C-alpha positions as CSV (number, residue, x, y, z in Angstrom):
1,M,42.8,-57.9,-20.5
2,K,41.4,-54.6,-22.4
3,K,38.1,-56.3,-22.4
4,L,38.3,-56.6,-18.6
5,K,39.3,-53.0,-18.1
6,K,36.5,-51.8,-20.2
7,S,34.1,-54.0,-18.2
8,L,35.5,-52.5,-15.0
9,V,35.1,-48.8,-16.3
10,L,31.5,-49.5,-17.5
11,A,30.6,-51.0,-14.1
12,L,32.1,-48.1,-12.1
13,S,30.3,-45.7,-14.3
14,T,26.9,-47.3,-13.7
15,I,27.5,-47.3,-9.9
16,L,28.3,-43.4,-10.1
17,C,25.3,-42.7,-12.1
18,I,23.0,-44.7,-9.7
19,G,24.7,-43.0,-6.8
20,A,24.0,-39.6,-8.5
21,V,20.2,-40.4,-9.0
22,G,20.0,-41.6,-5.4
23,C,21.5,-38.3,-3.8
24,S,19.4,-36.1,-6.2
25,A,16.0,-37.3,-4.8
26,P,16.3,-35.9,-1.3
27,K,17.1,-32.3,-2.8
28,E,13.9,-32.4,-4.6
29,D,12.0,-33.5,-1.5
30,K,13.6,-30.5,0.5
31,K,12.7,-28.0,-2.4
32,D,9.1,-29.2,-2.1
33,E,9.1,-28.9,1.8
34,S,10.4,-25.4,1.6
35,K,7.7,-24.5,-0.9
36,E,5.0,-25.8,1.4
37,S,6.3,-23.9,4.3
38,K,6.7,-20.6,2.7
39,S,3.6,-19.1,4.0
40,T,4.2,-18.6,7.9
41,A,3.2,-15.0,8.6
42,W,-0.1,-15.9,10.1
43,N,1.2,-18.6,12.3
44,T,3.9,-16.2,13.6
45,I,1.3,-13.6,14.3
46,Q,-0.9,-16.1,16.2
47,E,2.0,-17.3,18.3
48,K,3.0,-13.5,19.3
49,G,-0.6,-12.6,19.5
50,E,0.4,-9.3,17.8
51,L,-0.1,-7.8,14.3
52,V,2.6,-5.3,13.4
53,V,1.2,-2.8,11.0
54,G,3.4,-0.5,8.9
55,M,1.9,3.1,8.7
56,C,3.1,6.5,7.6
57,P,1.0,9.0,9.8
58,E,1.5,12.0,7.6
59,Y,-1.9,11.6,5.7
60,P,-4.8,12.9,7.7
61,P,-7.5,11.9,8.1
62,F,-6.1,8.4,7.3
63,S,-3.4,8.6,9.7
64,T,-1.7,11.4,11.6
65,R,-0.1,12.1,15.1
66,N,-2.4,13.8,17.7
67,E,-1.0,16.3,20.3
68,A,-0.1,13.5,22.7
69,G,2.0,12.1,19.8
70,D,-0.1,9.0,19.2
71,V,-1.0,7.8,15.8
72,E,-4.8,8.2,15.1
73,G,-7.0,8.3,11.9
74,F,-9.1,6.1,9.8
75,D,-6.4,3.6,9.0
76,A,-5.3,3.4,12.7
77,D,-9.0,2.6,14.0
78,F,-9.5,0.3,10.8
79,A,-6.4,-1.7,11.8
80,K,-7.5,-2.0,15.6
81,A,-10.9,-3.3,14.3
82,L,-9.3,-5.9,12.1
83,G,-7.1,-6.9,15.1
84,E,-10.1,-7.4,17.3
85,E,-11.7,-9.7,14.8
86,L,-8.3,-11.7,14.4
87,G,-7.9,-12.0,18.2
88,V,-4.6,-10.2,18.3
89,K,-3.4,-6.9,19.5
90,V,-2.3,-4.3,16.9
91,T,1.0,-2.4,17.1
92,I,1.4,0.4,14.6
93,K,4.9,1.1,13.3
94,D,5.7,4.6,12.1
95,T,7.4,4.2,8.8
96,P,8.2,6.7,6.2
97,W,6.1,6.3,3.1
98,E,8.9,5.4,0.8
99,G,10.1,2.6,3.2
100,L,6.8,0.9,3.8
101,V,7.1,-1.9,1.3
102,A,10.9,-2.4,1.8
103,G,10.2,-2.5,5.6
104,L,7.5,-5.3,4.9
105,Q,9.9,-7.4,2.8
106,K,12.6,-7.0,5.6
107,G,10.1,-8.3,8.2
108,D,9.9,-4.8,10.1
109,H,5.9,-5.2,10.0
110,D,3.6,-7.9,9.2
111,V,1.3,-5.9,6.9
112,I,0.9,-2.2,5.6
113,I,-2.3,-0.3,6.3
114,S,-1.5,3.4,5.0
115,A,-4.1,4.5,2.5
116,M,-2.1,2.5,-0.1
117,S,-3.6,1.7,-3.6
118,P,-2.5,-1.4,-5.6
119,Q,-0.7,0.7,-8.0
120,E,1.4,2.3,-5.2
121,A,2.3,-1.0,-3.7
122,T,3.2,-2.8,-7.0
123,S,5.3,0.4,-8.2
124,A,7.6,-0.4,-5.2
125,S,7.7,-4.2,-5.6
126,E,5.9,-6.8,-7.5
127,N,6.4,-9.2,-4.6
128,V,3.4,-8.4,-2.7
129,N,-0.1,-9.8,-1.8
130,M,-3.2,-7.4,-1.5
131,S,-6.4,-7.7,0.3
132,D,-9.9,-7.0,-1.0
133,P,-10.4,-3.2,-1.3
134,Y,-11.3,-1.6,2.0
135,Y,-12.1,2.0,0.7
136,E,-12.5,3.7,-2.7
137,L,-10.7,7.0,-2.8
138,S,-11.2,9.8,-5.4
139,D,-8.1,11.9,-6.4
140,I,-9.3,15.5,-6.9
141,I,-8.1,18.9,-7.2
142,I,-7.4,21.7,-4.6
143,V,-7.1,25.3,-5.7
144,Q,-7.0,28.6,-4.0
145,K,-10.4,30.0,-2.8
146,D,-10.5,33.1,-5.4
147,N,-9.4,30.8,-8.3
148,N,-12.2,30.9,-10.9
149,D,-10.3,29.6,-13.8
150,I,-10.2,26.0,-12.6
151,K,-13.6,24.4,-12.4
152,S,-12.9,20.8,-13.7
153,K,-9.9,18.6,-14.5
154,E,-10.1,19.7,-18.0
155,D,-9.3,23.3,-16.8
156,L,-5.9,22.2,-15.7
157,K,-4.7,22.6,-19.3
158,G,-1.7,24.8,-19.4
159,K,-1.6,24.9,-15.5
160,T,1.1,23.9,-13.0
161,V,0.0,21.0,-10.8
162,G,1.6,19.8,-7.7
163,L,1.4,16.3,-6.1
164,Q,3.1,13.8,-4.0
165,A,5.7,11.7,-5.9
166,T,4.9,7.9,-5.9
167,S,1.2,8.5,-5.0
168,S,-1.8,7.5,-7.0
169,C,-2.4,11.0,-7.9
170,E,0.9,10.8,-9.9
171,V,-0.4,8.1,-12.0
172,G,-3.7,9.9,-12.6
173,I,-2.2,13.2,-13.4
174,E,0.4,11.6,-15.7
175,E,-2.7,10.0,-17.6
176,L,-4.6,13.2,-17.7
177,N,-1.6,15.0,-19.2
178,K,-1.8,12.7,-22.3
179,T,-5.1,14.4,-23.2
180,T,-5.1,17.7,-21.3
181,K,-1.8,19.1,-21.8
182,L,-0.5,20.7,-18.5
183,K,2.2,23.2,-18.3
184,D,4.2,21.4,-15.6
185,I,3.8,18.7,-12.9
186,R,5.8,19.2,-9.9
187,K,6.4,16.4,-7.5
188,Y,6.9,16.7,-3.8
189,N,8.1,14.4,-1.1
190,R,4.6,15.0,0.7
191,T,1.3,16.5,-0.5
192,Q,1.5,19.1,2.5
193,E,4.5,20.6,0.8
194,A,2.5,21.0,-2.5
195,V,-0.4,22.6,-0.6
196,L,2.3,25.1,0.9
197,D,3.4,26.0,-2.6
198,L,-0.3,26.5,-3.7
199,Q,-0.8,28.9,-0.8
200,N,2.3,30.8,-1.9
201,G,1.3,31.1,-5.5
202,R,4.1,29.0,-6.9
203,I,1.7,26.3,-8.5
204,D,-2.0,26.6,-9.6
205,A,-3.4,23.5,-8.1
206,V,-2.6,20.5,-6.0
207,A,-3.9,16.9,-6.9
208,A,-4.8,14.9,-3.7
209,G,-7.1,12.4,-2.2
210,I,-10.5,13.7,-1.5
211,A,-10.4,12.8,2.3
212,F,-7.0,14.5,2.6
213,A,-8.1,17.4,0.8
214,A,-11.3,17.8,2.9
215,S,-9.1,17.8,6.0
216,Q,-7.0,20.5,4.6
217,I,-10.0,22.7,3.9
218,N,-11.3,22.5,7.3
219,D,-8.2,24.0,8.7
220,N,-7.8,26.7,5.8
221,D,-10.5,28.8,4.3
222,A,-8.2,30.1,1.7
223,L,-8.5,26.8,-0.2
224,K,-11.3,25.0,-2.0
225,I,-12.1,21.7,-3.5
226,I,-12.8,20.9,-7.2
227,N,-14.7,17.9,-7.0
228,D,-14.1,16.5,-10.4
229,P,-12.3,13.2,-9.7
230,I,-9.1,12.8,-11.8
231,Q,-9.5,9.1,-11.1
232,K,-10.7,6.7,-8.4
233,C,-8.6,4.1,-6.8
234,D,-8.8,1.2,-4.2
235,L,-7.2,1.2,-0.9
236,V,-5.8,-2.2,0.2
237,V,-4.1,-4.0,3.0
238,V,-0.5,-5.0,1.6
239,M,1.4,-8.2,2.7
240,N,4.4,-10.2,1.3
241,K,3.9,-12.3,-1.8
242,G,2.8,-15.9,-0.8
243,E,1.4,-15.1,2.5
244,D,-2.1,-16.4,1.3
245,E,-3.2,-17.6,4.5
246,L,-2.8,-14.2,6.2
247,T,-4.4,-12.4,3.0
248,N,-7.5,-14.8,3.6
249,K,-7.6,-13.9,7.3
250,I,-7.5,-10.3,6.6
251,N,-10.1,-10.6,3.9
252,D,-12.4,-12.4,6.3
253,A,-11.9,-9.8,9.0
254,I,-12.7,-7.0,6.6
255,S,-16.0,-8.8,5.7
256,S,-16.8,-9.3,9.4
257,I,-16.2,-5.7,10.4
258,R,-18.4,-4.6,7.4
259,E,-21.2,-6.8,8.5
260,N,-21.1,-6.1,12.3
261,G,-21.1,-2.3,11.7
262,K,-17.6,-1.5,13.0
263,Y,-16.4,-0.6,9.6
264,D,-19.2,2.1,9.2
265,E,-18.4,3.5,12.7
266,V,-14.8,4.2,11.6
267,V,-16.0,5.7,8.4
268,K,-18.4,8.1,10.1
269,K,-15.7,9.1,12.6
270,W,-13.0,9.9,10.1
271,L,-14.3,10.0,6.6
272,D,-17.6,11.5,6.7
273,I,-16.9,14.2,3.9
274,K,-19.6,17.0,3.7
């Protein structure tokens, strides 16, 4: 009788094991299917016929609002040129700088085109894809017109420098501070706030992208640029991690507008720095 019980227990265990193995196989298949269908952004964009671009219009000449309230600038025209190549309309979504990457990951926009460097994108999240560079930007120094003490980045030693927090300039100035000891680094929500403090004599210099700096000088003859780059950084289109098909489409579009002259037209219009 005991032998019979043991045989029944053994047979039941074998059936349960076989059943468990049989149920586990479909789960693995589902996992593989979800992995294959992860990259969906480009299909969605095609179906809608629309590319939604996250942009912070507070950084002229890359993006700003004109008197009519419309977003304009290099990034706006660059985005529209990409849309023409992709065969979709472009909708610009005004988004605060601090919320650009978070909004991308929430699905508020499909891509970010907002004078963003790879360092700025990855400091917000590692879960991003990036396009090939579409512009190389030099970060330089702005000082008051009558300042004759600062003629190079090395002259920032012992000086107070303002900059926009979480920008590429922050990375460059922090690196410079290791070899050229500054008095203080003051971080602002926006570069315009740092420029205001510079004009009021509260700081000695502002670190900013050269295109932005040039736009400020055009409107303010009390300032001047010290064109000794703190660093150079690439600007990229940012997408969600895993959206490789969309990334490839964007890269192809960038190549196309460089070849057909549309890119040069946009550069000449907005970034022809004298």
